[in-house]
C-alpha positions as CSV (number, residue, x, y, z in Angstrom):
1,M,42.5,-25.0,-38.8
2,V,38.8,-25.2,-38.1
3,I,37.2,-22.1,-36.7
4,K,33.9,-22.4,-35.0
5,H,32.1,-19.1,-35.1
6,L,29.9,-17.8,-32.2
7,T,26.2,-18.3,-32.2
8,D,23.8,-15.4,-32.6
9,D,22.9,-15.7,-29.0
10,E,26.5,-15.3,-27.9
11,V,27.0,-12.3,-30.2
12,Q,23.8,-10.7,-29.0
13,Q,24.9,-11.2,-25.4
14,Y,28.2,-9.6,-26.2
15,V,26.5,-6.6,-27.8
16,V,24.0,-6.1,-25.0
17,D,26.4,-6.5,-22.1
18,K,30.1,-7.3,-22.4
19,Q,30.7,-7.8,-18.6
20,P,29.1,-11.2,-18.0
21,C,30.5,-12.7,-21.3
22,E,32.9,-15.5,-21.2
23,V,36.6,-14.7,-22.0
24,R,36.5,-17.1,-25.0
25,I,33.6,-15.0,-26.5
26,V,35.5,-11.7,-26.1
27,E,38.7,-13.2,-27.5
28,H,36.9,-14.8,-30.4
29,I,35.2,-11.5,-31.4
30,H,38.6,-9.7,-31.1
31,F,40.3,-12.1,-33.6
32,C,37.4,-13.1,-35.9
33,E,36.3,-10.6,-38.6
34,V,33.1,-12.5,-39.4
35,C,31.9,-12.4,-35.8
36,R,33.0,-8.8,-35.4
37,A,30.9,-7.9,-38.5
38,K,27.9,-9.6,-36.8
39,V,28.6,-7.5,-33.7
40,E,28.6,-4.3,-35.7
41,V,25.3,-5.3,-37.5
42,Y,23.6,-6.0,-34.1
43,Q,24.9,-2.7,-32.7
44,L,23.5,-0.8,-35.7
45,M,20.1,-2.6,-35.3
46,I,19.9,-1.7,-31.6
47,K,20.9,1.9,-32.2
48,G,18.2,2.1,-35.0
49,I,15.6,0.6,-32.7
50,K,16.4,3.1,-29.9
51,Q,16.2,6.1,-32.4
52,Q,12.7,5.2,-33.5
53,P,9.9,7.3,-32.0
54,Q,7.7,5.6,-29.5
55,P,4.4,4.5,-31.0
56,A,1.5,6.6,-30.1
57,F,-2.2,6.4,-30.9
58,A,-4.0,9.4,-32.3
59,F,-6.9,8.7,-30.0
60,D,-7.5,7.8,-26.4
61,L,-7.4,4.1,-26.3
62,S,-8.3,3.7,-22.6
63,K,-11.4,5.8,-23.1
64,M,-12.5,3.7,-26.0
65,V,-12.0,0.5,-24.1
66,L,-13.8,1.8,-21.1
67,Q,-16.8,2.7,-23.2
68,Q,-17.1,-0.8,-24.6
69,L,-17.0,-2.5,-21.1
70,P,-20.4,-3.4,-19.8
71,Q,-21.8,-1.0,-17.2
72,S,-22.2,-2.6,-13.8
73,K,-25.5,-2.1,-12.1
74,P,-25.5,-1.2,-8.4
75,K,-26.5,-4.2,-6.5
76,V,-28.6,-4.2,-3.4
77,S,-26.8,-5.9,-0.6
78,N,-28.4,-8.0,2.0
79,D,-25.8,-7.3,4.6
80,R,-28.3,-6.1,7.1
81,L,-30.3,-9.3,6.8
82,L,-27.1,-11.3,7.4
83,L,-26.2,-9.2,10.4
84,Y,-29.7,-9.7,12.0
85,L,-29.6,-13.4,11.2
86,V,-26.3,-13.9,12.9
87,I,-27.5,-11.9,16.0
88,F,-30.7,-13.8,16.1
89,I,-28.9,-17.2,15.9
90,G,-26.4,-16.1,18.6
91,L,-29.2,-14.9,20.9
92,G,-31.2,-18.0,20.3
93,F,-28.2,-20.3,21.0
94,T,-27.5,-18.3,24.3
95,A,-31.1,-18.5,25.4
96,G,-31.2,-22.2,24.6
97,V,-28.1,-22.8,26.7
98,F,-29.6,-20.9,29.6
99,Y,-33.0,-22.7,29.3
100,Y,-31.6,-26.3,29.1
101,F,-28.9,-25.9,31.7
102,Q,-30.6,-23.5,34.1
103,N,-30.4,-26.0,37.0
104,Y,-26.7,-26.5,36.5
105,L,-25.9,-22.8,36.0
106,K,-26.8,-22.1,39.6
107,F,-24.0,-24.5,40.8
108,F,-21.6,-23.2,38.2
109,F,-21.8,-19.6,39.3
110,E,-22.3,-20.3,43.0
111,G,-18.7,-19.7,44.1
112,I,-18.1,-16.7,41.9
113,S,-18.8,-13.2,43.2
114,I,-21.2,-11.1,41.3
115,I,-18.7,-8.6,40.0
116,L,-16.4,-11.4,38.8
117,G,-19.3,-12.9,36.9
118,F,-20.1,-9.6,35.2
119,L,-16.5,-9.2,34.3
120,I,-16.3,-12.6,32.8
121,G,-19.6,-12.0,30.8
122,I,-18.5,-8.6,29.6
123,T,-15.1,-9.9,28.5
124,A,-16.7,-12.8,26.7
125,L,-19.1,-10.5,24.9
126,A,-16.3,-8.1,24.0
127,V,-14.2,-10.9,22.5
128,L,-17.2,-12.3,20.6
129,A,-18.1,-8.8,19.3
130,G,-14.5,-8.2,18.2
131,L,-14.4,-11.6,16.4
132,Y,-17.7,-10.8,14.7
133,I,-16.6,-7.4,13.6
134,D,-13.4,-8.8,12.2
135,M,-15.3,-11.5,10.4
136,Y,-17.8,-9.0,9.0
137,K,-15.0,-6.7,7.7
138,K,-13.3,-9.6,6.0
139,Y,-16.6,-10.6,4.4
140,R,-17.2,-7.0,3.1
141,K,-13.7,-6.9,1.7
142,E,-14.2,-10.2,-0.2
143,M,-17.6,-9.1,-1.5
144,K,-16.0,-5.9,-2.9
145,V,-13.4,-8.0,-4.6
146,L,-16.1,-10.2,-6.1
147,D,-18.1,-7.2,-7.2
148,L,-15.2,-6.0,-9.3
149,Y,-15.2,-9.1,-11.4
């Protein structure tokens, strides 16, 4: 009769958690003294590992690591310059449209009442301002992430 013993992985699986083990593993351990001895050895090892005190440093490791990191210098941001540049480009583009298409704009707004024209203009400006603010906040957030690295 040839008896094939369990592998170390199967024995360890049995020691750690018996529930998901296959029936053949449980039955083999029940009948085989060699494999049962392996189970007892692994149980003693796990018990010994759990009884060991947690390793602790006699010094503050995080403080020592933080001291060795290079100190970041505060950087001057050109955010205001970017803001003024975008506003200048937007105003220049709008002025260019009005200048080049001034003859056609009369016909475009001819049938619209004045109040409706103002409402359309204010709505367009509000939408553009909202989009710009969102884009600027996203830019600031990404710059803060890059400053951390």
